[in-house]
N, C-alpha and C positions, 0 to 999 in steps of 0.2 A: 066062303063068306067070313071074312077078320072080323074079330071081335077087339074090344084093346085087352081083355082077358086073356089071350091067344097069345098077342104078340109081347106083353109081359113072361109071357113063359118061353122069349128065346129071348128079347130086349130090356135092358134094364128100368129104361126107360122111356115113354110111350108119351107124347103129348097130342090132344086131340083140337081141331079147330071146330070152329061153329060152323062151320063149312061142311064135315062129312072128310076131313082128310087128319088122318093121322100122319106125324111125324116120327122117327127114332132114328137109330146111327149103331153102326156097328165098326167098334174101332178096331185097329188091325196096326202093328207095330210099326209101319210106315203111312200108313192113310187112316184116314175114315172115312166112311160111307155113311152119307143123306139119304134117307129113306122119303117115300112121302107114299103113302097107299090110301086112294079114296076106293073103300069097299059097298058093296050091295050084294043081293040073292044075286044077281043075275051074273053079275061080273067081277072081277079086282083088278084091279088097275095101280100100276106102279112105278115111281120112279127111280133111280140112283144118281148121285152125282159124289165124285169125291174133292173135288178142286175149289167148291163154293158151298157156301150155305145160301142159298134162295129160297124159301117156302114160299113166295107169291109165285114165284116162274114154275116151280114145280107143282102146286095146288093150279097154275094155267093151263100146263101141258094137260093134266089130267082132264080138267072142264072141258075142255076143249074138244075131248074124244067122241068120234058122234056113235051115235047108236048101236049101227052094226059092227063089230070087229069080229073077222075070220078066225073060227080056233082053229085051223090049219095050216094056215098062212099067214104072211103081214101085209100089215095095212096101214098105207101113207094115210094121213091127212093136216090139212093144213094148219098152220102156227100161225098168231099173231102176231105183229112187229116187239120185238124185243131187242134187251141190250146185250143179247150175246152173237144176232146176225143167223140163227135159227130161221129155219122157210118152215120148215113141215117136223110132223113127229112119224117115226115108224112104231108102229105097235105091234109084238109079237105075243103070241102063243105060248101057254106052258112050255111046250116041248121045245121052243127054242132059246132056252134061257134056266139058269139054274141058281137064280135068284131069289132065295127064302128056303130052300132047301132044308133039308134036317129037320129037327120040330117040327116044323109046320108042313113037312110033306102032306102031308092027308088033305090041305087045302089051297093046294097050288092048282086045280084044274082048270080053272079061272082065271088064272093070276096071269092078266098082258102085261109084260115089260113095255113102258114109252118110251122111246127114246129119243130125244127134240135132235135132228140132222140140219144138215147143209143138204138141198136136195140131191147135189148131183156123188153123195155119199154113197149113196143106196138105190136100187132101183125099183125092189119095191116087190121082186117076185124071185127073191133069195129063198134056195132050200133053207134045211134046218143046216146041214154039212156046210154051205157056201156063210151061211149068217155066221154060223160060231167062227168059223176061219176069219172071214171078215172082225167080228169081234174082238178076237185074241190077236192077230198081228196086222190088220190095217186100220181100224180106225178107232182111236181113244171112245169109246161110246160113253163113258161113264166121267169126260171132263168137259164141262159147259165153257171152258174158257178157252176149247183147243182150236186150232187152222183148220180151214176145209182140207178132209182125207177125200178126195176124186175116187171114185172106186175106176179102174182100168182094167180090163183084163189085157194081156201083152200076147202074141206071138211073136216070136222074131230068131233069126240065126244070123250069126255076126260070124265069117268063117276067120274074122282077123282077129278076133280074141277068143273064141272057141265055147261062148257064149249061145243060149240059146234058149227055145222053150221044146215044150212038146205043141202039134197043133191045135189042141185045147186051148191054149195058152196059158195063162197064167196072172195073179194078179200080183202086182207092181205096185207100190208106192210112187205117186209123183215124183220124187226126187229120183229116183232110179230109174225112171224111163227116164227122162232126162240126160241120166249118165248114159243109158244104153245108145241115147240120139246121137250122143256126143263122140259115142265109139265109132257107132258106123261110120263116121266122115272120110269118104272115100275108099269104102270096101266096098266095091260094086256089084258084087255078087250077097252083098246081104242083104236084109230087109228087116224093119219091123212093123206090125198089124195092131193096130190099139182099137180095142170097144169099148166105150163109154158107158155111160149109167143108161144110155138113152138105145143101147143098141146100135148105135150108129158107129161104122167103123173107116178108120183112114190107114191108109200105109203110107210111111217114110224110105226111102232109097235115098240111095247117095252114089250118086253117077262119076263122079267126079272128087278131087277135094276141093273141101270147102264148099261144095255144092248139094245141094238138097233137093227132092222132091217130091210134094206133100200130095198124097191122091186120094180125094173122095169120092163117096161113092161107086170105087169102084174103076173107075171112069175118067175123070176129071184132075188132070195130074197138072199142078203149079210147080214153077221151077223158085228157091226162092232162098234164100239168105238164111243159118244157123239162128240168128236174134229173129227173125223175120219165125221161122219155122216155130220155135219155142212159142211166140207168141200168139201164134194160129192153133200150136196144142194146146197152150193154156184156155183160151176160149172153148175148145172143142172139149176137154176136160170137167170144166163147168166151174177153175179156179176165177 
């Protein structure tokens, strides 16, 4: 459990609401991180934001957390309608994140980072390593005004460009995936296999120039143009 005095040891100013929330900030040369903490004897809930100051929304994110949060893996919970369009919150235990490390390290054991998300951005079953990679490279989780960044694991091979991944696939951003789809045009021996946040899989082929095939469920194949394909991939990704 964190007290106001604990926080003042690491932050110059800490404001307390009448509903059990602490508000404080960390200023860096190029950005300011806004924190909201809800602390109790059983758990500590934290939100972090770097592009807006919205204390009401930060408090809402924490107040809607369910009674039980996993101390070992992420927990997903629903979020009320809001101005940012977020649908869910991903809560992760202290081993998944580095927030409030340093002088407050000894009190972090039950510190859950609560991240408002668009549902398609995380599966909810990420390992520590995968979550940290996504947080650092794929989804700007501390920016509440962000666009949707769908989780896409892609396995592909393009003999024409020499690009590709190992069979395990790699996390790719949506614009990068679309670029690879365009690069596949007319590469008969190439393919792209995409897994979305639900674990669903589609495969993209290009049997002839300006002609694409989308295969769903390993068997349902449909021929289409590039604009049609991009529309279907967007829906599949959750964008």
